Structure formats: C-alpha cells, structure tokens
N, C-alpha and C positions, 0 to 999 in steps of 0.2 A: 543454542545449547539447551535452552528450557523454554516453557510456555505452553499453554493448552487453550483450546478452542473455547473452553467454558469459563475463562477468566472473567472477573466481575464487570470490568469496564466494557468488554464486547457484549455481555449479557445487557447492560444498561442501553447502549445505543441500539442493540437488536431489538429491544422492546419497543424503543421509539419508531422504529422502522416498521415493524409489524403492525403496530398501531394504525399506521397510516396505509396499510394494504400492500407493503412490500413483503415478497417472501425472503427470508435471510436464511443462508447455509453458512455456518461457520466451520472453517476447515483447519485440520491439522496437517502437518507436513513434517517430513523426515528431519531429524535433529542431529546436530554433532555430539558425540563423536561416531555415531552409526553411519552417518552420512556426510558429505561436503557438497558444497556447491558445484554444480548446479542442480542437485537433487531437489532442493527446496522449491525452486521455480518451476522445475519439471512436475512436481507434485500439484502445485498451485494451478498450473495450466491444465493438467489432467482433470482436475476438479471441475473447472470451467466447462470442459469438453463434456463431462460426465453429466453435468447439469443441463447442457443442451441436448444431450442424448436422451435424457429422460424428462425433457420440457412438458410433454403431455401428461405424464404420471404425476408430476409436482405441481402441474397447473402455472407454469411460468412462461413468460414471454422471451424467447431465446434472442430476440432482437434487442432487448433492453436489459443489459446485464451491467451492474456496477460492481466495483471492488473497493473494500474498505480494509485498511490495516494500520496498526500502530507498532512504531519501533522498527524491529525486523520485518513486521508484517508490512509496515509503510514502504519499506525497501522492495519487497516482493509484488506488492500491487502497484507500484510505480514501474517497475519492469513489466507486469503484465499489461499496463497501458501502454507501454511504449515499444513493446516488441512483437513481431508476428512469426509465423512458422520459420522465416528465414534465419531466425536467431539459432535455430537448431534445437530448442529446448521442448518442442512439441513431440515427445516420445511417448510410447506406451500404448494405452487403449484409445479408442473413440476418435481416431484419427480424421475420421471424416467430417469431424466438428471443429468449429474455429475456437481458439481460446481467447479472441480479442473481446475486450468490453468496451462498453459505451460510456462510461464515467469512472473516475478514480477519485477517492478520497484517502489521502496519505497523512497520517498524523505522526510527528516526530520521527519521519522516515529518514533512512539514510539514502541519499542520492548520488553522491560522488565519493568514492572510496579512495581517490586519488588525493584528497584534501586532508588537512590536519585534523585530528581529534584530540584536543588538548589534555583531556582526561582519560584517555585510553591509549593503550599501547597498539598503535595501527599494524605494527608488524606482527603482534600477536593475534590480532583480529584476522589478518590475512591467512595466518598459518591455521588457525581454528576453523574459519568458515570457508576459505577459498583455497587453501593449499597453494599450488603453483598456478592456479587460475589467474588469467589477466583480470586485475581488479578495474581497469578501464571498461572492459566488456561487461563485467558484472555491475557496473554504475548505471543506473537508469538515465542520467543526464547524457550519456554517450549515445543513446538511441532515440532521442527526441526527434521527431519530424512532423511536418505540418499535418499529417493525417491522424495524428493522436487524438484520443478521446478528451474531453474537458477534464480538468483537474481541480481539485479542491485540496489545498495544503494547508495543514494546521501545525502550529509548533510553538512550544513555550519559550519565552525569552530568556528564561533561566535553566534551560535544559542542561543538565549536568553531564550528560552521556552523548547525546547527539547535537552539535552546534546548530543553533537556529539558522546559521547561514546555509546548511545543508537544504533547507525548504526554500530560502531566499534565491540561490544560485538556481534551483531547479525551476523556480517561479520565472525568473529572468529568462532562462532558456526556452520555456515554454511559450512566453510573450513573444521572444525574438521569432519563433516559428509560427507564430499566429495561432497557437493553440488556446482555446479558451482556458483561463486558469484564474484562480482566486486564492490568496494568500492571507490567512489569519493567523496573526502572531498572538499569543494569549500572554498578557501581562502577568508577571509574577509566577508563572507557571514552571514547574520543573518537568522531568521527563514523563512523571506520572500523571502531568496536568492537574496537579494539586499543589496547594501552597497553604500555610498556617493562617495566613490573612485573607485567603481567598485569591480568585483569579478573575481577571477580565479579558474576555467575557468568561462566565461561569460555565460549569460543566453542562448545565440546563440550556444555556444559551448556545454553547457549541453544539449540542444536540439538535437544536432549532435550526442552526447554519447548514447543518447536515441535510435534515430534511428539507430546507429550502433549495439546496443544491440539487437534490436527488428529484425534487419536484420540477426543476427547470430542466433537467436533462433525461429523466427516464420516464416521466408521465406521458 
C-alpha cells in the first residue's frame, strides 16, 4: 500500500554496494489500491528485463544480476528468485529478455502466505493485496526448485509484523532442494531492523554480510 525506492534503508545499503563497484537500480512498483497482485511482481520482473535490454547503456553484466528487498520487497525478490516465465508473470515489454536473477537477498520477507501472522489480519491482507488470487501461488515457498539462485535471508527475531518463521521455513525449503542458502537471524531486531538497545549483528555488520554474499555469488 505504501513505500518508495528512495527510503533511507535502501539508500544505506545501496551506498555500500556501489562503493564495491556494483551498479544498483532501485525499483518502484504499482501499489494497492490502484493495483492488486500480481501487478507488483510483473513490474519487478519487467524492471529486470529492462536492465538486461539496456545492459550496454548502463555498463552492467546481464549474467550477474542480484535482487535485494525488504518486507514486501523481500516477498517480491523471493518470487523473482523462485519463478521463471512459466509462472505467467513475465508480461509487457522486453519479453525477449529473461527476468531470472543470480542471487537473492530477502530481508524480513513474506514467504508463505498460508501461515499465521499473529499481529496481522491475514484475511484483510489477502483482500488488500491479493483479492481472489491463490495465496499458495503467491507464496515464494511454493515455487522453490533446485535450480533457484543462492538466497540470503535476514530477519529480526522480534519482528512484530512478519514472523521470523517466515524466513526460517523458506530457508529449510531451500536447503531441502539443495539451493545454496544462508539465514541470518538478527537478535533484538524488529521489522525495521532497529532496537533501543541495538541489534546483533548491527546494521553495519548486516551490510557487510550482504557485501560478502554478493562477492561470493556475483563477482
């Protein structure tokens, strides 16, 4: 329902990446109520295809593309990593390009909409974001296959909106399918990855974990 590509947390992590030589493209997508799922994942997939179409112009390597997202963005990048054109969400322009990515970093992401969200009205979430859409199909965990790219999952153990089990069950499914995966549970962190007494690891340390992951799989 809300959010913008220029939010401070994204700028913080983007600066760390660009300092290491990565090209960072921050993406907006359609929001409710003007749009409902799957418009959001269609937009993100189109953005990846656009970047590949303009790879020479932006001086990027189309064979080494990673996706990073937080919260709802974590849901979308997880879908980006686990689905291909067969999902039916590659629509619009640049269809001769692939929307597949080579690495995924999902922070506080929703991965299984069929599970309980203790502090949210899941039925209202379904109406707001998904309408009559099958929430199983909208859940990244339903699409995990052995050919998926490596995943880095980061989640606060005190997340008040998206239960930490959302990342845990996704991690377990990825490992079951022999997909390279890493799970970082941030102690004392809420959904915003902040806490009055600080978190472990800290935001600076999380940034380094992200850079190490990207160096392993995209360099």
